[in-house]
C-alpha positions as CSV (number, residue, x, y, z in Angstrom):
1,X,75.2,25.6,-43.8
2,X,75.3,23.6,-47.2
3,X,74.0,19.9,-48.0
4,X,71.7,18.7,-45.3
5,X,69.2,19.3,-42.6
6,X,71.6,19.4,-40.0
7,X,70.4,22.0,-37.1
8,X,73.0,23.9,-35.2
9,X,70.8,23.5,-32.0
10,X,71.9,19.9,-32.1
11,X,75.6,20.6,-31.4
12,X,77.2,19.1,-28.4
13,X,77.7,21.5,-25.5
14,X,81.3,22.2,-24.7
15,X,80.5,19.8,-21.6
16,X,79.6,16.9,-23.9
17,X,82.8,17.4,-26.1
18,X,85.0,17.3,-22.8
19,X,83.4,14.1,-21.8
20,X,84.1,12.6,-25.0
21,X,87.6,14.0,-25.0
22,X,88.3,12.7,-21.7
23,X,87.0,9.1,-23.0
24,X,89.6,9.3,-25.8
25,X,92.5,7.9,-24.0
26,X,90.5,5.1,-23.1
27,X,89.7,4.2,-26.7
28,X,91.5,2.5,-29.2
29,X,92.9,3.8,-32.3
30,X,91.8,4.7,-35.0
31,X,88.8,6.2,-33.8
32,X,86.0,6.6,-36.0
33,X,83.1,9.1,-35.6
34,X,80.0,8.0,-37.3
35,X,77.4,10.8,-37.8
36,X,80.1,13.5,-37.0
37,X,78.4,16.4,-37.7
38,X,81.0,19.1,-37.1
39,X,82.6,18.0,-33.8
40,X,85.9,17.4,-35.1
41,X,86.2,14.4,-32.9
42,X,88.2,11.2,-34.5
43,X,90.5,10.6,-36.9
44,X,87.6,9.3,-39.7
45,X,84.5,11.5,-39.3
46,X,81.8,10.3,-41.7
47,X,78.6,12.2,-42.2
48,X,75.7,11.9,-44.8
49,X,77.0,15.3,-46.4
50,X,79.4,17.8,-45.8
51,X,78.3,20.6,-43.3
52,X,80.2,23.7,-43.8
53,X,79.9,25.4,-40.4
54,X,82.8,27.1,-38.7
55,X,81.8,26.4,-35.1
56,X,82.2,29.7,-33.1
57,X,83.4,28.0,-30.0
58,X,86.1,26.0,-31.6
59,X,87.1,28.7,-34.4
60,X,87.5,26.4,-37.1
61,X,85.8,24.1,-39.8
62,X,85.7,20.6,-38.1
63,X,83.2,18.9,-40.7
64,X,83.3,15.1,-41.6
65,X,86.1,13.8,-43.8
66,X,84.1,10.9,-45.5
67,X,80.5,11.1,-47.0
68,X,78.6,8.0,-46.7
69,X,75.5,6.0,-45.3
70,X,75.7,4.9,-41.8
71,X,73.5,2.0,-42.5
72,X,75.9,1.0,-45.1
73,X,79.4,2.3,-43.7
74,X,81.9,2.5,-46.7
75,X,84.8,0.8,-44.5
76,X,86.1,-2.8,-44.3
77,X,85.5,-4.9,-41.3
78,X,87.4,-4.8,-38.1
79,X,89.0,-1.4,-39.3
80,X,88.1,0.8,-36.4
81,X,90.0,0.6,-33.0
82,X,86.9,2.4,-31.4
83,X,83.8,3.9,-33.0
84,X,81.9,7.0,-31.7
85,X,78.2,7.4,-33.1
86,X,75.4,10.1,-32.3
87,X,72.8,9.1,-35.0
88,X,70.3,11.8,-36.2
89,X,67.3,12.4,-33.8
90,X,64.9,11.2,-36.3
91,X,66.7,7.8,-36.8
92,X,64.4,4.8,-36.3
93,X,66.0,2.9,-33.6
94,X,64.0,-0.1,-34.2
95,X,66.1,-0.8,-37.3
96,X,69.2,-2.9,-36.6
97,X,71.4,-1.9,-39.4
98,X,73.3,1.0,-37.8
99,X,74.3,-1.0,-34.6
100,X,75.3,-3.8,-36.8
101,X,77.4,-1.8,-39.0
102,X,79.4,0.0,-36.0
103,X,80.2,-3.4,-34.7
104,X,81.2,-4.8,-38.1
105,X,83.6,-1.9,-38.7
106,X,84.9,-2.2,-34.9
107,X,87.9,-4.5,-34.2
108,X,87.5,-7.0,-31.8
109,X,87.5,-5.9,-27.9
110,X,87.3,-2.3,-29.4
111,X,85.0,0.3,-27.8
112,X,81.8,1.7,-29.2
113,X,80.7,4.9,-27.7
114,X,76.9,5.2,-28.7
115,X,75.0,8.9,-28.0
116,X,70.9,8.4,-28.3
117,X,67.8,8.4,-26.4
118,X,68.1,4.6,-26.2
119,X,70.5,1.9,-25.4
120,X,71.3,-0.5,-28.3
121,X,71.2,-4.4,-28.3
122,X,73.4,-6.5,-30.3
123,X,74.6,-10.0,-29.5
124,X,78.3,-9.1,-30.0
125,X,78.5,-5.9,-27.6
126,X,78.6,-5.7,-23.8
127,X,77.8,-2.6,-22.0
128,X,80.7,-1.1,-20.1
129,X,78.8,1.9,-18.7
130,X,76.2,4.7,-19.2
131,X,75.3,8.4,-18.1
132,X,73.0,10.9,-19.4
133,X,73.8,14.0,-21.2
134,X,72.0,17.3,-21.8
135,X,72.3,18.4,-25.2
136,X,71.3,21.4,-27.3
137,X,72.1,25.2,-26.8
138,X,69.9,25.2,-23.5
139,X,70.1,21.6,-22.4
140,X,66.6,20.9,-23.4
141,X,67.4,17.5,-25.1
142,X,68.3,14.4,-23.2
143,X,70.5,11.5,-24.8
144,X,72.2,8.4,-23.1
145,X,75.8,7.8,-23.5
146,X,76.6,4.3,-23.5
147,X,80.2,2.9,-23.9
148,X,80.2,-0.5,-25.2
149,X,83.0,-3.2,-26.2
150,X,83.1,-5.9,-28.8
151,X,82.7,-8.9,-27.0
152,X,82.8,-11.3,-30.0
153,X,84.5,-11.3,-33.0
154,X,83.3,-11.9,-36.4
155,X,84.3,-13.7,-39.4
156,X,84.9,-10.5,-41.0
157,X,87.5,-9.5,-38.5
158,X,89.8,-12.1,-39.4
159,X,89.7,-12.2,-43.4
């Protein structure tokens, strides 16, 4: 593995990937996957560095296709039909920048699928549903998968 502190133990399980794949028909396109790791899900997959990792369970390299900072996304406002985000385990969830950036790039009424040990709060998102995920090779970690929709447009969506 080249380029970052990614740990293969953090891979989504096949059940996690299947759960997201089942959600894809409900998501508007294009789907932007922020903090994508090597999931291979989404037309635009951003991570902080390229992770050269061939997943044995998938048989191919499904690394990110955009390098960038999750707290300052290199995209225009209102370009993503939907957004999937699984932030790093060490992320300081008290900082509002990440969720604000996800909301900013999402089109009005677009969906945001957020996978983390917390449920974020933002004035422009409304919770649709949640469920508990076990992640990691032996299911030792727990995360909450929350789906939101962008309930209020922002000025940047229309300029």
